[in-house]
C-alpha positions as CSV (number, residue, x, y, z in Angstrom):
1,M,61.3,54.6,138.1
2,A,64.3,57.0,137.4
3,E,67.3,55.8,135.6
4,L,70.3,54.3,137.8
5,I,73.1,56.5,138.4
6,R,76.1,54.5,136.7
7,V,79.4,54.7,138.8
8,L,82.9,53.6,138.1
9,I,85.5,53.1,140.9
10,A,89.0,53.9,139.9
11,D,91.6,53.1,142.8
12,D,94.9,50.9,143.0
13,D,93.8,49.8,146.5
14,P,91.5,46.6,146.1
15,L,90.1,47.1,149.5
16,V,89.2,50.7,148.8
17,R,87.4,49.5,145.7
18,V,85.4,46.9,147.8
19,G,84.6,49.4,150.5
20,L,83.2,51.8,147.9
21,S,81.4,49.0,146.1
22,L,79.6,48.3,149.5
23,V,78.6,51.7,150.1
24,L,77.6,52.6,147.0
25,G,75.2,49.3,146.6
26,A,73.2,50.5,149.5
27,G,72.0,53.3,147.3
28,S,69.1,51.9,145.3
29,D,69.5,54.8,142.7
30,L,73.1,53.8,142.1
31,Q,75.1,51.1,140.2
32,V,78.7,50.2,140.2
33,V,79.3,49.2,136.6
34,G,82.9,48.9,136.8
35,E,86.2,49.2,138.6
36,A,89.8,50.0,137.4
37,G,93.2,49.7,139.4
38,D,95.0,52.5,137.6
39,G,94.5,55.4,135.6
40,A,94.8,53.9,132.1
41,E,92.2,51.2,133.1
42,A,89.8,54.0,134.3
43,V,89.9,55.9,130.8
44,E,89.7,52.5,128.9
45,A,86.6,51.8,131.2
46,A,85.0,55.1,131.3
47,R,84.8,55.2,127.6
48,R,83.6,51.7,127.2
49,L,80.9,51.7,130.3
50,K,79.9,55.4,129.8
51,P,79.3,55.9,133.6
52,D,77.6,58.9,135.0
53,V,80.2,59.4,137.5
54,V,83.7,58.2,138.0
55,L,85.6,57.9,141.6
56,M,89.0,58.6,140.7
57,D,92.0,58.1,143.0
58,I,94.5,60.8,142.5
59,R,97.6,58.7,143.3
60,M,97.5,55.4,141.0
61,P,100.4,53.6,139.1
62,R,100.9,53.5,135.4
63,M,98.9,56.6,134.8
64,D,97.8,58.6,137.7
65,G,94.2,60.5,138.4
66,L,95.3,63.9,137.1
67,A,96.3,62.3,133.6
68,A,93.2,60.0,133.6
69,T,91.2,63.1,134.4
70,A,93.0,65.3,131.7
71,E,92.4,62.6,129.2
72,L,88.7,61.9,130.0
73,R,88.1,65.8,129.7
74,R,89.4,65.9,126.1
75,D,86.2,63.6,125.3
76,G,84.0,66.3,127.1
77,P,82.4,67.2,130.2
78,R,80.7,64.0,130.9
79,P,81.2,61.8,133.0
80,A,81.3,63.7,136.2
81,I,84.7,62.9,138.2
82,V,85.1,63.1,141.9
83,V,88.5,62.9,143.2
84,L,89.4,60.4,146.0
85,T,92.2,61.8,148.3
86,T,93.5,61.4,151.6
87,F,94.2,64.8,152.5
88,D,92.3,67.9,151.4
89,T,95.3,69.9,151.0
90,D,97.1,67.0,148.5
91,E,99.5,69.3,146.3
92,H,97.8,67.3,143.2
93,L,94.3,68.0,144.2
94,L,93.9,71.3,142.8
95,G,95.8,70.2,139.6
96,A,92.8,67.8,139.2
97,L,90.1,70.3,139.7
98,R,91.6,72.7,137.3
99,L,91.6,69.7,134.7
100,G,87.9,69.4,135.0
101,A,87.0,67.2,138.0
102,N,83.8,68.1,139.7
103,G,85.0,67.9,143.1
104,F,86.8,65.7,145.8
105,L,86.1,63.3,148.5
106,L,88.3,62.4,151.4
107,K,88.5,58.7,151.8
108,D,87.4,58.9,155.3
109,I,84.2,60.5,155.1
110,A,80.7,59.0,156.2
111,P,79.1,56.5,153.6
112,T,76.1,58.7,153.5
113,E,78.1,61.6,152.4
114,I,79.8,59.3,149.5
115,L,76.1,58.7,148.4
116,Q,75.0,62.3,148.5
117,A,78.2,63.2,146.7
118,V,77.6,60.8,143.9
119,R,74.0,62.0,143.5
120,R,74.9,65.6,143.4
121,A,77.9,65.0,140.9
122,S,75.7,63.1,138.5
123,A,73.1,66.1,138.6
124,G,75.9,68.7,137.8
125,E,76.7,70.0,140.9
126,S,80.2,70.7,142.5
127,I,81.4,68.5,145.4
128,L,83.4,71.1,147.5
129,A,83.0,72.7,150.8
130,P,82.7,76.4,150.8
131,S,86.0,76.9,152.4
132,V,87.9,74.2,150.2
133,V,88.8,76.4,146.9
134,P,90.3,79.3,148.6
135,R,92.3,77.2,151.1
136,L,93.6,75.0,148.3
137,I,94.5,77.6,146.0
138,E,96.4,79.1,148.9
139,H,98.2,76.1,149.6
140,A,99.0,75.0,145.9
141,V,99.1,78.6,144.1
142,Q,102.3,80.5,145.0
143,G,102.0,84.4,144.8
144,G,104.4,84.4,141.8
145,D,101.5,83.1,139.5
146,V,100.7,86.4,138.4
147,A,99.7,85.4,134.7
148,R,97.1,82.7,135.9
149,R,95.5,85.5,138.1
150,T,95.8,87.9,135.1
151,V,93.9,85.5,132.8
152,A,91.4,84.7,135.6
153,G,90.5,88.7,135.9
154,D,90.4,88.9,132.0
155,A,87.8,86.0,131.8
156,L,85.7,87.4,134.5
157,G,86.0,90.8,133.2
158,G,83.7,89.7,130.1
159,L,80.9,89.3,132.1
160,T,77.6,90.7,133.0
161,E,76.9,91.9,136.5
162,R,74.4,89.2,136.9
163,E,76.7,86.5,135.4
164,R,79.3,87.8,137.8
165,E,76.9,87.5,140.8
166,V,75.9,84.0,139.7
167,A,79.8,82.8,139.4
168,E,80.5,84.3,142.8
169,A,77.7,82.2,144.4
170,V,79.0,79.0,142.3
171,A,82.4,79.8,143.9
172,T,80.9,79.1,147.5
173,G,80.1,75.5,146.3
174,A,76.3,76.5,146.7
175,S,73.8,74.7,145.0
176,N,71.4,75.8,142.0
177,A,68.4,76.1,144.6
178,E,70.7,77.7,147.2
179,I,71.9,80.4,144.6
180,G,68.3,80.8,143.5
181,R,67.2,81.8,147.0
182,E,70.3,84.1,147.5
183,L,69.7,85.8,143.9
184,H,66.2,85.5,143.9
185,M,66.2,83.4,140.8
186,S,64.3,80.4,139.9
187,V,66.4,77.2,139.7
188,P,65.8,76.9,135.7
189,T,67.1,80.3,135.5
190,V,70.1,79.7,137.7
191,K,70.8,76.3,135.4
192,A,70.6,78.7,132.4
193,Y,73.1,81.2,133.9
194,V,75.5,78.5,134.9
195,S,75.6,77.0,131.4
196,R,76.3,80.4,129.9
197,L,79.1,80.9,132.3
198,L,80.7,77.5,131.4
199,E,80.4,78.5,127.6
200,K,81.8,82.2,128.4
201,L,84.5,81.2,130.5
202,G,85.4,78.0,128.6
203,C,85.0,75.7,131.8
204,A,84.1,72.0,131.9
205,N,82.1,72.6,135.1
206,R,81.3,74.6,138.1
207,V,84.6,73.9,140.0
208,Q,86.7,75.7,137.1
209,V,84.4,78.7,137.5
210,A,85.0,78.7,141.3
211,I,88.7,78.3,140.8
212,L,88.6,81.3,138.1
213,V,86.8,83.3,140.7
214,H,88.9,82.6,143.5
215,E,92.1,83.0,141.7
216,S,91.0,86.4,140.3
217,R,90.6,87.8,143.9
218,R,94.3,87.1,144.6
219,G,95.5,89.6,142.3
């Protein structure tokens, strides 16, 4: 039997936590190992419980989801962090993704989508619709941010042609299987390329690769 995917829920609204627990409880391969009411509790619980995935609300008291994400990413690329938000143009959302969140979920999405998102996040996939990153960047990054675009362009300039192709595919939100079909590569080969990209670009996960690609296009 496959190991259970361990999930930590961090949200300051008790009703949201209860609702998410009920949804996740419907997945036989998922286990809610803890809950947190603010970012500080989330960091402490994540370090103590070692979940595979953290569902992290952005707006929480004491320590918000951005600060908690940044704190956990100082420990490394795990656990996967999926940000919970009410609006997909939340001004803080892109900040959370830049800090290393693996993607985001709107709080009103269907329960089946929540289950699939948690499974994908645990497997190392990004939780982004193909159109989301460019729209977020357009919304949150103003035209004067030349330095960030320059850094993104410089980082991507050091990639081989094939690595750049994989990075561009990652930026669409495609899964490893989808990238493999598009670029005529095996899934293990795609995984190897993605691992190499993360190392060369200094990224914690695929979402940060996607942000670099989209920011480089704005120049």
